[in-house]
All heavy atoms as TSV, in Angstrom:
chain	resi	resn	atom	element	x	y	z
A	1	MET	N	N	86.265	-29.968	31.945
A	1	MET	CA	C	85.924	-30.541	30.592
A	1	MET	C	C	84.366	-30.657	30.374
A	1	MET	O	O	83.992	-30.351	29.323
A	1	MET	CB	C	86.582	-31.913	30.537
A	1	MET	CG	C	86.370	-32.484	29.212
A	1	MET	SD	S	87.327	-31.773	27.958
A	1	MET	CE	C	87.149	-32.853	26.627
A	2	TYR	N	N	83.699	-30.998	31.406
A	2	TYR	CA	C	82.304	-31.153	31.316
A	2	TYR	C	C	81.567	-29.806	30.997
A	2	TYR	O	O	80.689	-29.765	30.356
A	2	TYR	CB	C	81.752	-31.785	32.688
A	2	TYR	CG	C	80.229	-31.969	32.666
A	2	TYR	CD1	C	79.644	-32.979	31.794
A	2	TYR	CD2	C	79.505	-31.035	33.404
A	2	TYR	CE1	C	78.312	-33.107	31.908
A	2	TYR	CE2	C	78.078	-31.273	33.434
A	2	TYR	CZ	C	77.439	-32.230	32.637
A	2	TYR	OH	O	76.213	-32.400	32.655
A	3	GLU	N	N	82.180	-28.818	31.656
A	3	GLU	CA	C	81.635	-27.330	31.444
A	3	GLU	C	C	81.696	-27.056	29.995
A	3	GLU	O	O	80.680	-26.340	29.468
A	3	GLU	CB	C	82.259	-26.476	32.333
A	3	GLU	CG	C	82.132	-26.677	33.702
A	3	GLU	CD	C	83.104	-27.676	34.361
A	3	GLU	OE1	O	84.151	-28.016	33.691
A	3	GLU	OE2	O	82.841	-28.042	35.581
A	4	ILE	N	N	82.798	-27.246	29.390
A	4	ILE	CA	C	82.982	-26.861	27.895
A	4	ILE	C	C	82.065	-27.758	27.082
A	4	ILE	O	O	81.394	-27.169	26.014
A	4	ILE	CB	C	84.478	-27.186	27.551
A	4	ILE	CG1	C	85.454	-26.136	28.313
A	4	ILE	CG2	C	84.706	-27.022	26.100
A	4	ILE	CD1	C	86.851	-26.551	28.113
A	5	PHE	N	N	81.764	-28.986	27.396
A	5	PHE	CA	C	80.941	-29.826	26.717
A	5	PHE	C	C	79.366	-29.250	26.703
A	5	PHE	O	O	78.653	-29.208	25.762
A	5	PHE	CB	C	80.930	-31.206	27.206
A	5	PHE	CG	C	80.056	-32.268	26.519
A	5	PHE	CD1	C	80.253	-32.565	25.315
A	5	PHE	CD2	C	78.835	-32.641	27.187
A	5	PHE	CE1	C	79.423	-33.499	24.639
A	5	PHE	CE2	C	77.985	-33.411	26.464
A	5	PHE	CZ	C	78.303	-33.913	25.177
A	6	GLU	N	N	78.986	-28.766	27.980
A	6	GLU	CA	C	77.716	-28.222	28.080
A	6	GLU	C	C	77.472	-26.931	27.287
A	6	GLU	O	O	76.545	-26.816	26.463
A	6	GLU	CB	C	77.507	-27.700	29.590
A	6	GLU	CG	C	77.239	-28.799	30.509
A	6	GLU	CD	C	77.041	-28.272	31.954
A	6	GLU	OE1	O	77.647	-27.317	32.262
A	6	GLU	OE2	O	76.245	-28.968	32.742
A	7	ILE	N	N	78.449	-26.076	27.232
A	7	ILE	CA	C	78.382	-24.910	26.447
A	7	ILE	C	C	78.500	-25.348	24.872
A	7	ILE	O	O	77.784	-24.664	24.249
A	7	ILE	CB	C	79.558	-23.943	26.736
A	7	ILE	CG1	C	79.404	-23.455	28.187
A	7	ILE	CG2	C	79.596	-22.767	25.768
A	7	ILE	CD1	C	80.553	-22.692	28.756
A	8	ALA	N	N	79.263	-26.169	24.539
A	8	ALA	CA	C	79.318	-26.642	23.139
A	8	ALA	C	C	77.995	-27.161	22.649
A	8	ALA	O	O	77.465	-26.878	21.503
A	8	ALA	CB	C	80.354	-27.685	22.964
A	9	VAL	N	N	77.308	-28.063	23.419
A	9	VAL	CA	C	76.058	-28.596	23.096
A	9	VAL	C	C	75.032	-27.453	22.899
A	9	VAL	O	O	74.205	-27.560	21.895
A	9	VAL	CB	C	75.596	-29.708	24.049
A	9	VAL	CG1	C	74.119	-30.053	23.754
A	9	VAL	CG2	C	76.458	-30.990	23.995
A	10	VAL	N	N	74.912	-26.606	23.843
A	10	VAL	CA	C	73.995	-25.618	23.677
A	10	VAL	C	C	74.338	-24.660	22.515
A	10	VAL	O	O	73.374	-24.163	21.772
A	10	VAL	CB	C	73.967	-24.680	25.101
A	10	VAL	CG1	C	73.053	-23.584	24.913
A	10	VAL	CG2	C	73.458	-25.570	26.253
A	11	ALA	N	N	75.598	-24.383	22.277
A	11	ALA	CA	C	75.941	-23.572	21.163
A	11	ALA	C	C	75.522	-24.298	19.833
A	11	ALA	O	O	75.137	-23.652	18.852
A	11	ALA	CB	C	77.410	-23.322	21.042
A	12	MET	N	N	75.635	-25.666	19.736
A	12	MET	CA	C	75.139	-26.376	18.560
A	12	MET	C	C	73.791	-26.219	18.400
A	12	MET	O	O	73.293	-26.175	17.263
A	12	MET	CB	C	75.611	-27.823	18.583
A	12	MET	CG	C	77.146	-27.923	18.413
A	12	MET	SD	S	77.626	-29.681	18.253
A	12	MET	CE	C	77.488	-30.329	19.911
A	13	ILE	N	N	73.036	-26.221	19.420
A	13	ILE	CA	C	71.577	-26.026	19.275
A	13	ILE	C	C	71.164	-24.666	18.706
A	13	ILE	O	O	70.392	-24.467	17.777
A	13	ILE	CB	C	70.868	-26.211	20.760
A	13	ILE	CG1	C	71.007	-27.705	21.122
A	13	ILE	CG2	C	69.394	-25.740	20.699
A	13	ILE	CD1	C	70.469	-27.967	22.554
A	14	ALA	N	N	71.961	-23.625	19.197
A	14	ALA	CA	C	71.706	-22.272	18.718
A	14	ALA	C	C	72.029	-22.171	17.221
A	14	ALA	O	O	71.382	-21.543	16.397
A	14	ALA	CB	C	72.594	-21.274	19.545
A	15	VAL	N	N	73.203	-22.924	16.819
A	15	VAL	CA	C	73.598	-22.910	15.377
A	15	VAL	C	C	72.601	-23.665	14.507
A	15	VAL	O	O	72.318	-23.198	13.416
A	15	VAL	CB	C	75.031	-23.530	15.254
A	15	VAL	CG1	C	75.440	-23.720	13.743
A	15	VAL	CG2	C	76.041	-22.546	15.944
A	16	LEU	N	N	72.010	-24.592	15.026
A	16	LEU	CA	C	71.007	-25.475	14.226
A	16	LEU	C	C	69.858	-24.398	14.088
A	16	LEU	O	O	69.336	-24.476	12.971
A	16	LEU	CB	C	70.596	-26.606	14.926
A	16	LEU	CG	C	69.426	-27.383	14.406
A	16	LEU	CD1	C	69.783	-28.021	13.014
A	16	LEU	CD2	C	69.003	-28.563	15.346
A	17	GLY	N	N	69.399	-23.751	15.166
A	17	GLY	CA	C	68.287	-22.845	15.035
A	17	GLY	C	C	68.517	-21.692	14.008
A	17	GLY	O	O	67.722	-21.270	13.300
A	18	LEU	N	N	69.855	-21.247	14.026
A	18	LEU	CA	C	70.164	-20.217	13.044
A	18	LEU	C	C	70.173	-20.709	11.626
A	18	LEU	O	O	69.698	-19.999	10.693
A	18	LEU	CB	C	71.666	-19.807	13.408
A	18	LEU	CG	C	72.169	-18.432	12.714
A	18	LEU	CD1	C	71.256	-17.316	13.105
A	18	LEU	CD2	C	73.543	-18.242	13.034
A	19	PHE	N	N	70.595	-21.887	11.513
A	19	PHE	CA	C	70.452	-22.621	10.112
A	19	PHE	C	C	69.053	-22.762	9.628
A	19	PHE	O	O	68.780	-22.458	8.520
A	19	PHE	CB	C	71.116	-23.997	10.058
A	19	PHE	CG	C	70.956	-24.715	8.925
A	19	PHE	CD1	C	71.759	-24.434	7.655
A	19	PHE	CD2	C	70.041	-25.747	8.779
A	19	PHE	CE1	C	71.500	-25.103	6.498
A	19	PHE	CE2	C	69.982	-26.520	7.615
A	19	PHE	CZ	C	70.641	-26.158	6.490
A	20	MET	N	N	68.230	-23.169	10.599
A	20	MET	CA	C	66.799	-23.252	10.230
A	20	MET	C	C	66.203	-21.784	9.957
A	20	MET	O	O	65.279	-21.773	9.035
A	20	MET	CB	C	65.921	-23.819	11.352
A	20	MET	CG	C	66.358	-25.324	11.577
A	20	MET	SD	S	65.579	-25.969	13.027
A	20	MET	CE	C	63.811	-25.816	12.785
A	21	ALA	N	N	66.571	-20.844	10.591
A	21	ALA	CA	C	66.056	-19.514	10.392
A	21	ALA	C	C	66.546	-18.929	9.102
A	21	ALA	O	O	65.856	-18.279	8.370
A	21	ALA	CB	C	66.326	-18.610	11.542
A	22	LEU	N	N	67.728	-19.192	8.760
A	22	LEU	CA	C	68.368	-18.571	7.564
A	22	LEU	C	C	68.087	-19.407	6.282
A	22	LEU	O	O	67.873	-18.744	5.191
A	22	LEU	CB	C	69.766	-18.428	7.663
A	22	LEU	CG	C	70.329	-17.454	8.825
A	22	LEU	CD1	C	71.846	-17.568	8.896
A	22	LEU	CD2	C	69.834	-15.913	8.430
A	23	PHE	N	N	68.000	-20.675	6.403
A	23	PHE	CA	C	67.790	-21.536	5.173
A	23	PHE	C	C	66.683	-22.438	5.488
A	23	PHE	O	O	66.773	-23.679	5.605
A	23	PHE	CB	C	68.999	-22.311	4.871
A	23	PHE	CG	C	70.235	-21.461	4.705
A	23	PHE	CD1	C	71.205	-21.411	5.655
A	23	PHE	CD2	C	70.478	-20.700	3.588
A	23	PHE	CE1	C	72.387	-20.706	5.550
A	23	PHE	CE2	C	71.532	-19.999	3.360
A	23	PHE	CZ	C	72.462	-20.000	4.409
A	24	PRO	N	N	65.397	-21.852	5.566
A	24	PRO	CA	C	64.231	-22.796	5.897
A	24	PRO	C	C	63.863	-23.833	4.869
A	24	PRO	O	O	63.345	-24.892	5.222
A	24	PRO	CB	C	63.077	-21.724	6.195
A	24	PRO	CG	C	63.334	-20.619	5.419
A	24	PRO	CD	C	64.977	-20.554	5.442
A	25	LYS	N	N	64.098	-23.508	3.602
A	25	LYS	CA	C	63.734	-24.494	2.595
A	25	LYS	C	C	64.751	-25.723	2.625
A	25	LYS	O	O	64.221	-26.889	2.486
A	25	LYS	CB	C	63.865	-23.906	1.136
A	25	LYS	CG	C	62.699	-23.086	0.820
A	25	LYS	CD	C	62.497	-22.930	-0.610
A	25	LYS	CE	C	61.202	-22.279	-1.025
A	25	LYS	NZ	N	60.837	-22.427	-2.309
A	26	LEU	N	N	65.939	-25.540	3.033
A	26	LEU	CA	C	66.874	-26.615	3.228
A	26	LEU	C	C	66.558	-27.480	4.548
A	26	LEU	O	O	66.803	-28.667	4.528
A	26	LEU	CB	C	68.289	-26.251	3.250
A	26	LEU	CG	C	68.898	-25.643	2.015
A	26	LEU	CD1	C	70.285	-25.143	2.254
A	26	LEU	CD2	C	68.901	-26.662	0.873
A	27	ALA	N	N	65.987	-26.790	5.526
A	27	ALA	CA	C	65.738	-27.502	6.704
A	27	ALA	C	C	64.351	-28.159	6.787
A	27	ALA	O	O	64.034	-29.019	7.675
A	27	ALA	CB	C	65.825	-26.515	7.819
A	28	THR	N	N	63.454	-27.891	5.834
A	28	THR	CA	C	62.243	-28.494	5.676
A	28	THR	C	C	62.306	-29.811	4.864
A	28	THR	O	O	63.208	-30.036	4.118
A	28	THR	CB	C	61.272	-27.506	4.913
A	28	THR	OG1	O	61.280	-26.310	5.523
A	28	THR	CG2	C	59.776	-28.003	5.056
A	29	LYS	N	N	61.457	-30.712	5.253
A	29	LYS	CA	C	61.318	-32.009	4.485
A	29	LYS	C	C	61.265	-31.762	2.866
A	29	LYS	O	O	60.669	-30.770	2.497
A	29	LYS	CB	C	60.294	-32.819	4.901
A	29	LYS	CG	C	60.331	-33.491	6.278
A	29	LYS	CD	C	59.113	-34.302	6.383
A	29	LYS	CE	C	58.734	-34.599	7.780
A	29	LYS	NZ	N	57.607	-35.470	7.933
A	30	LYS	N	N	61.802	-32.606	2.143
A	30	LYS	CA	C	61.706	-32.396	0.706
A	30	LYS	C	C	60.278	-32.381	0.260
A	30	LYS	O	O	59.891	-31.716	-0.654
A	30	LYS	CB	C	62.476	-33.586	-0.006
A	30	LYS	CG	C	63.920	-33.333	-0.048
A	30	LYS	CD	C	64.550	-34.350	-1.021
A	30	LYS	CE	C	65.989	-34.194	-1.221
A	30	LYS	NZ	N	66.663	-35.042	-2.075
A	31	SER	N	N	59.444	-33.208	0.880
A	31	SER	CA	C	58.031	-33.270	0.365
A	31	SER	C	C	57.196	-32.048	0.794
A	31	SER	O	O	56.185	-31.808	0.231
A	31	SER	CB	C	57.441	-34.516	0.966
A	31	SER	OG	O	57.447	-34.512	2.435
A	32	GLU	N	N	57.787	-31.226	1.711
A	32	GLU	CA	C	57.098	-30.105	2.196
A	32	GLU	C	C	57.709	-28.771	1.796
A	32	GLU	O	O	57.243	-27.601	2.226
A	32	GLU	CB	C	56.925	-30.092	3.673
A	32	GLU	CG	C	56.114	-31.366	4.134
A	32	GLU	CD	C	55.943	-31.443	5.743
A	32	GLU	OE1	O	56.584	-30.594	6.410
A	32	GLU	OE2	O	55.284	-32.250	6.203
A	33	ARG	N	N	58.748	-28.798	0.898
A	33	ARG	CA	C	59.349	-27.551	0.654
A	33	ARG	C	C	58.634	-26.585	-0.234
A	33	ARG	O	O	58.910	-25.399	-0.151
A	33	ARG	CB	C	60.789	-27.908	-0.169
A	33	ARG	CG	C	61.779	-28.438	0.876
A	33	ARG	CD	C	63.099	-28.705	0.081
A	33	ARG	NE	N	63.986	-29.347	1.085
A	33	ARG	CZ	C	65.221	-29.879	0.665
A	33	ARG	NH1	N	65.465	-29.937	-0.477
A	33	ARG	NH2	N	65.986	-30.335	1.644
A	34	GLU	N	N	57.586	-27.024	-0.903
A	34	GLU	CA	C	56.843	-26.102	-1.698
A	34	GLU	C	C	55.608	-25.590	-0.952
A	34	GLU	O	O	54.962	-24.780	-1.518
A	34	GLU	CB	C	56.515	-26.809	-3.028
A	34	GLU	CG	C	57.661	-27.367	-3.888
A	34	GLU	CD	C	58.495	-26.183	-4.209
A	34	GLU	OE1	O	58.085	-25.097	-4.515
A	34	GLU	OE2	O	59.738	-26.365	-4.191
A	35	ILE	N	N	55.464	-26.103	0.195
A	35	ILE	CA	C	54.166	-25.573	1.012
A	35	ILE	C	C	54.663	-24.486	1.701
A	35	ILE	O	O	55.655	-24.385	2.585
A	35	ILE	CB	C	53.722	-26.691	1.861
A	35	ILE	CG1	C	53.458	-27.928	1.113
A	35	ILE	CG2	C	52.650	-26.184	2.765
A	35	ILE	CD1	C	53.189	-29.140	1.988
A	36	GLU	N	N	54.091	-23.251	1.590
A	36	GLU	CA	C	54.540	-21.956	2.072
A	36	GLU	C	C	54.425	-21.879	3.618
A	36	GLU	O	O	55.375	-21.550	4.219
A	36	GLU	CB	C	53.694	-20.782	1.539
A	36	GLU	CG	C	54.098	-19.445	1.892
A	36	GLU	CD	C	53.349	-18.416	1.231
A	36	GLU	OE1	O	52.754	-18.636	0.213
A	36	GLU	OE2	O	53.229	-17.243	1.932
A	37	TYR	N	N	53.344	-22.447	4.200
A	37	TYR	CA	C	53.085	-22.390	5.632
A	37	TYR	C	C	54.149	-23.296	6.326
A	37	TYR	O	O	54.698	-23.022	7.444
A	37	TYR	CB	C	51.865	-22.641	6.158
A	37	TYR	CG	C	51.366	-24.117	5.903
A	37	TYR	CD1	C	51.636	-25.010	6.922
A	37	TYR	CD2	C	50.691	-24.575	4.760
A	37	TYR	CE1	C	51.215	-26.298	6.690
A	37	TYR	CE2	C	50.229	-25.776	4.554
A	37	TYR	CZ	C	50.449	-26.700	5.644
A	37	TYR	OH	O	50.064	-28.014	5.391
A	38	ALA	N	N	54.662	-24.450	5.728
A	38	ALA	CA	C	55.600	-25.353	6.234
A	38	ALA	C	C	56.962	-24.592	6.389
A	38	ALA	O	O	57.662	-24.709	7.415
A	38	ALA	CB	C	55.730	-26.553	5.448
A	39	VAL	N	N	57.317	-23.917	5.307
A	39	VAL	CA	C	58.647	-23.131	5.312
A	39	VAL	C	C	58.557	-21.936	6.342
A	39	VAL	O	O	59.551	-21.805	7.109
A	39	VAL	CB	C	58.930	-22.574	3.901
A	39	VAL	CG1	C	60.149	-21.759	3.851
A	39	VAL	CG2	C	59.054	-23.708	2.915
A	40	LYS	N	N	57.386	-21.370	6.497
A	40	LYS	CA	C	57.259	-20.230	7.521
A	40	LYS	C	C	57.383	-20.878	8.929
A	40	LYS	O	O	57.997	-20.224	9.795
A	40	LYS	CB	C	55.975	-19.612	7.267
A	40	LYS	CG	C	55.987	-18.510	6.188
A	40	LYS	CD	C	54.750	-17.790	6.163
A	40	LYS	CE	C	54.644	-16.863	4.890
A	40	LYS	NZ	N	53.412	-16.005	4.823
A	41	ASP	N	N	56.768	-22.026	9.173
A	41	ASP	CA	C	56.869	-22.641	10.411
A	41	ASP	C	C	58.311	-22.984	10.779
A	41	ASP	O	O	58.769	-22.920	11.814
A	41	ASP	CB	C	55.926	-23.832	10.480
A	41	ASP	CG	C	54.456	-23.480	10.640
A	41	ASP	OD1	O	54.253	-22.215	10.915
A	41	ASP	OD2	O	53.599	-24.294	10.473
A	42	THR	N	N	59.022	-23.540	9.825
A	42	THR	CA	C	60.414	-23.870	9.976
A	42	THR	C	C	61.185	-22.693	10.387
A	42	THR	O	O	62.122	-22.660	11.283
A	42	THR	CB	C	61.009	-24.556	8.696
A	42	THR	OG1	O	60.161	-25.720	8.439
A	42	THR	CG2	C	62.411	-24.969	8.973
A	43	ARG	N	N	61.027	-21.582	9.635
A	43	ARG	CA	C	61.781	-20.310	10.034
A	43	ARG	C	C	61.382	-19.851	11.394
A	43	ARG	O	O	62.318	-19.522	12.153
A	43	ARG	CB	C	61.489	-19.271	9.006
A	43	ARG	CG	C	62.234	-17.985	9.282
A	43	ARG	CD	C	62.011	-16.939	8.255
A	43	ARG	NE	N	62.276	-17.547	6.902
A	43	ARG	CZ	C	63.178	-16.979	6.110
A	43	ARG	NH1	N	63.661	-15.813	6.317
A	43	ARG	NH2	N	63.598	-17.587	5.089
A	44	LYS	N	N	60.155	-19.956	11.755
A	44	LYS	CA	C	59.751	-19.509	13.022
A	44	LYS	C	C	60.267	-20.458	14.212
A	44	LYS	O	O	60.880	-19.936	15.192
A	44	LYS	CB	C	58.202	-19.476	13.192
A	44	LYS	CG	C	57.627	-18.886	14.456
A	44	LYS	CD	C	56.164	-19.041	14.531
A	44	LYS	CE	C	55.370	-18.983	13.164
A	44	LYS	NZ	N	53.911	-19.157	13.418
A	45	ARG	N	N	60.364	-21.710	13.977
A	45	ARG	CA	C	60.880	-22.539	14.949
A	45	ARG	C	C	62.411	-22.389	15.016
A	45	ARG	O	O	63.022	-22.545	16.088
A	45	ARG	CB	C	60.585	-24.085	14.607
A	45	ARG	CG	C	59.134	-24.403	14.724
A	45	ARG	CD	C	58.931	-25.897	14.346
A	45	ARG	NE	N	57.500	-26.232	14.442
A	45	ARG	CZ	C	56.802	-26.843	13.641
A	45	ARG	NH1	N	57.434	-27.338	12.517
A	45	ARG	NH2	N	55.536	-27.025	13.879
A	46	GLY	N	N	63.078	-22.003	13.835
A	46	GLY	CA	C	64.488	-21.785	13.993
A	46	GLY	C	C	64.860	-20.588	14.745
A	46	GLY	O	O	65.794	-20.651	15.473
A	47	ILE	N	N	63.962	-19.523	14.625
A	47	ILE	CA	C	64.164	-18.343	15.445
A	47	ILE	C	C	64.033	-18.643	16.922
A	47	ILE	O	O	64.915	-18.111	17.676
A	47	ILE	CB	C	63.266	-17.247	14.941
A	47	ILE	CG1	C	63.663	-16.741	13.541
A	47	ILE	CG2	C	63.371	-15.994	15.919
A	47	ILE	CD1	C	62.666	-15.829	12.919
A	48	ILE	N	N	63.092	-19.373	17.143
A	48	ILE	CA	C	62.801	-19.659	18.646
A	48	ILE	C	C	63.914	-20.537	19.153
A	48	ILE	O	O	64.337	-20.372	20.174
A	48	ILE	CB	C	61.390	-20.437	18.706
A	48	ILE	CG1	C	60.255	-19.576	18.538
A	48	ILE	CG2	C	61.323	-21.112	20.041
A	48	ILE	CD1	C	58.924	-20.166	18.361
A	49	LEU	N	N	64.408	-21.505	18.284
A	49	LEU	CA	C	65.480	-22.442	18.733
A	49	LEU	C	C	66.731	-21.687	18.904
A	49	LEU	O	O	67.481	-21.906	19.886
A	49	LEU	CB	C	65.733	-23.599	17.753
A	49	LEU	CG	C	66.551	-24.734	18.153
A	49	LEU	CD1	C	65.977	-25.457	19.392
A	49	LEU	CD2	C	66.690	-25.657	16.962
A	50	THR	N	N	66.990	-20.625	18.040
A	50	THR	CA	C	68.302	-19.785	18.209
A	50	THR	C	C	68.118	-19.009	19.599
A	50	THR	O	O	69.169	-19.041	20.372
A	50	THR	CB	C	68.251	-18.847	17.018
A	50	THR	OG1	O	68.492	-19.631	15.889
A	50	THR	CG2	C	69.552	-17.961	17.134
A	51	VAL	N	N	66.956	-18.411	19.781
A	51	VAL	CA	C	66.862	-17.634	20.991
A	51	VAL	C	C	67.047	-18.534	22.294
A	51	VAL	O	O	67.766	-18.115	23.245
A	51	VAL	CB	C	65.529	-16.914	21.009
A	51	VAL	CG1	C	65.232	-16.158	22.415
A	51	VAL	CG2	C	65.474	-15.865	19.987
A	52	VAL	N	N	66.343	-19.546	22.316
A	52	VAL	CA	C	66.423	-20.598	23.503
A	52	VAL	C	C	67.898	-20.917	23.655
A	52	VAL	O	O	68.420	-21.100	24.716
A	52	VAL	CB	C	65.428	-21.650	23.348
A	52	VAL	CG1	C	65.795	-22.767	24.307
A	52	VAL	CG2	C	64.093	-21.260	23.354
A	53	GLY	N	N	68.529	-21.314	22.538
A	53	GLY	CA	C	69.918	-21.760	22.601
A	53	GLY	C	C	70.815	-20.722	23.127
A	53	GLY	O	O	71.726	-21.042	24.029
A	54	ILE	N	N	70.717	-19.491	22.727
A	54	ILE	CA	C	71.582	-18.379	23.212
A	54	ILE	C	C	71.252	-18.150	24.727
A	54	ILE	O	O	72.354	-17.948	25.553
A	54	ILE	CB	C	71.340	-17.212	22.455
A	54	ILE	CG1	C	71.762	-17.323	21.139
A	54	ILE	CG2	C	71.909	-15.932	23.158
A	54	ILE	CD1	C	71.445	-16.196	20.116
A	55	ILE	N	N	69.990	-18.116	25.094
A	55	ILE	CA	C	69.686	-18.000	26.595
A	55	ILE	C	C	70.213	-19.109	27.416
A	55	ILE	O	O	70.824	-18.844	28.445
A	55	ILE	CB	C	68.108	-17.976	26.736
A	55	ILE	CG1	C	67.657	-16.570	26.182
A	55	ILE	CG2	C	67.869	-17.988	28.247
A	55	ILE	CD1	C	66.125	-16.506	26.093
A	56	CYS	N	N	70.117	-20.239	26.894
A	56	CYS	CA	C	70.665	-21.441	27.738
A	56	CYS	C	C	72.167	-21.419	27.775
A	56	CYS	O	O	72.740	-21.783	28.797
A	56	CYS	CB	C	70.191	-22.834	27.088
A	56	CYS	SG	S	68.451	-23.177	27.277
A	57	ALA	N	N	72.915	-20.912	26.687
A	57	ALA	CA	C	74.225	-20.751	26.724
A	57	ALA	C	C	74.766	-19.832	27.686
A	57	ALA	O	O	75.701	-20.070	28.450
A	57	ALA	CB	C	74.864	-20.478	25.269
A	58	ILE	N	N	74.087	-18.748	27.860
A	58	ILE	CA	C	74.450	-17.699	28.889
A	58	ILE	C	C	74.103	-18.203	30.181
A	58	ILE	O	O	74.961	-18.047	31.131
A	58	ILE	CB	C	73.454	-16.405	28.554
A	58	ILE	CG1	C	73.837	-15.673	27.213
A	58	ILE	CG2	C	73.630	-15.520	29.749
A	58	ILE	CD1	C	73.012	-14.704	26.852
A	59	VAL	N	N	73.109	-18.934	30.396
A	59	VAL	CA	C	72.833	-19.472	31.841
A	59	VAL	C	C	73.806	-20.526	32.185
A	59	VAL	O	O	74.362	-20.472	33.273
A	59	VAL	CB	C	71.384	-20.147	31.851
A	59	VAL	CG1	C	71.163	-21.030	33.021
A	59	VAL	CG2	C	70.179	-19.077	31.709
A	60	VAL	N	N	74.202	-21.393	31.198
A	60	VAL	CA	C	75.161	-22.476	31.579
A	60	VAL	C	C	76.437	-21.782	31.717
A	60	VAL	O	O	77.244	-22.151	32.751
A	60	VAL	CB	C	75.287	-23.471	30.371
A	60	VAL	CG1	C	76.528	-24.221	30.432
A	60	VAL	CG2	C	74.077	-24.290	30.309
A	61	ALA	N	N	76.892	-20.704	30.962
A	61	ALA	CA	C	78.148	-20.085	31.222
A	61	ALA	C	C	78.164	-19.308	32.576
A	61	ALA	O	O	79.299	-19.417	33.331
A	61	ALA	CB	C	78.433	-19.084	30.166
A	62	VAL	N	N	77.121	-18.717	32.999
A	62	VAL	CA	C	77.055	-18.080	34.322
A	62	VAL	C	C	77.047	-19.083	35.381
A	62	VAL	O	O	77.807	-18.850	36.454
A	62	VAL	CB	C	75.814	-17.139	34.302
A	62	VAL	CG1	C	75.547	-16.674	35.833
A	62	VAL	CG2	C	75.799	-15.944	33.422
A	63	LEU	N	N	76.292	-20.083	35.237
A	63	LEU	CA	C	76.435	-21.188	36.268
A	63	LEU	C	C	77.725	-21.761	36.497
A	63	LEU	O	O	78.119	-22.086	37.598
A	63	LEU	CB	C	75.326	-22.219	36.091
A	63	LEU	CG	C	73.818	-21.785	36.187
A	63	LEU	CD1	C	72.966	-22.961	35.924
A	63	LEU	CD2	C	73.578	-21.330	37.744
A	64	ASN	N	N	78.470	-22.008	35.330
A	64	ASN	CA	C	79.775	-22.570	35.441
A	64	ASN	C	C	80.781	-21.488	36.090
A	64	ASN	O	O	81.706	-21.931	36.734
A	64	ASN	CB	C	80.247	-22.969	33.990
A	64	ASN	CG	C	79.661	-24.185	33.588
A	64	ASN	OD1	O	79.096	-25.038	34.435
A	64	ASN	ND2	N	79.517	-24.295	32.250
A	65	PHE	N	N	80.538	-20.219	35.835
A	65	PHE	CA	C	81.384	-19.186	36.300
A	65	PHE	C	C	81.186	-19.152	37.825
A	65	PHE	O	O	82.103	-18.917	38.597
A	65	PHE	CB	C	81.133	-17.981	35.750
A	65	PHE	CG	C	81.911	-16.709	36.274
A	65	PHE	CD1	C	83.320	-16.624	35.938
A	65	PHE	CD2	C	81.362	-15.798	37.108
A	65	PHE	CE1	C	84.035	-15.609	36.369
A	65	PHE	CE2	C	82.197	-14.718	37.522
A	65	PHE	CZ	C	83.489	-14.640	37.222
A	66	MET	N	N	79.997	-19.443	38.282
A	66	MET	CA	C	79.612	-19.329	39.823
A	66	MET	C	C	80.178	-20.487	40.623
A	66	MET	O	O	80.194	-20.345	41.797
A	66	MET	CB	C	78.086	-19.116	39.931
A	66	MET	CG	C	77.571	-17.824	39.493
A	66	MET	SD	S	75.869	-17.664	39.519
A	66	MET	CE	C	75.575	-17.771	41.262
A	67	ARG	N	N	80.472	-21.659	40.008
A	67	ARG	CA	C	80.925	-22.826	40.751
A	67	ARG	C	C	82.244	-22.598	41.208
A	67	ARG	O	O	83.109	-21.993	40.903
A	67	ARG	CB	C	80.896	-24.019	39.785
A	67	ARG	CG	C	79.573	-24.479	39.392
A	67	ARG	CD	C	79.666	-25.839	38.563
A	67	ARG	NE	N	78.388	-25.977	37.959
A	67	ARG	CZ	C	78.135	-26.852	37.007
A	67	ARG	NH1	N	79.054	-27.812	36.654
A	67	ARG	NH2	N	76.979	-26.939	36.493
């Protein structure tokens, strides 16, 4: 059960990053949505978060398989 929880948490992190990358205006604060560099930074952070989430999901799945 714990193994499934680990994978689910990491997958949620990847999904959050995907949301940030695809919809950066919605993921940015309301007060900063019209600032171009703030939206670009949100998109960049979303891409990074997605990549890190996917890598972590693979690592957790492999480690659970090796146990």
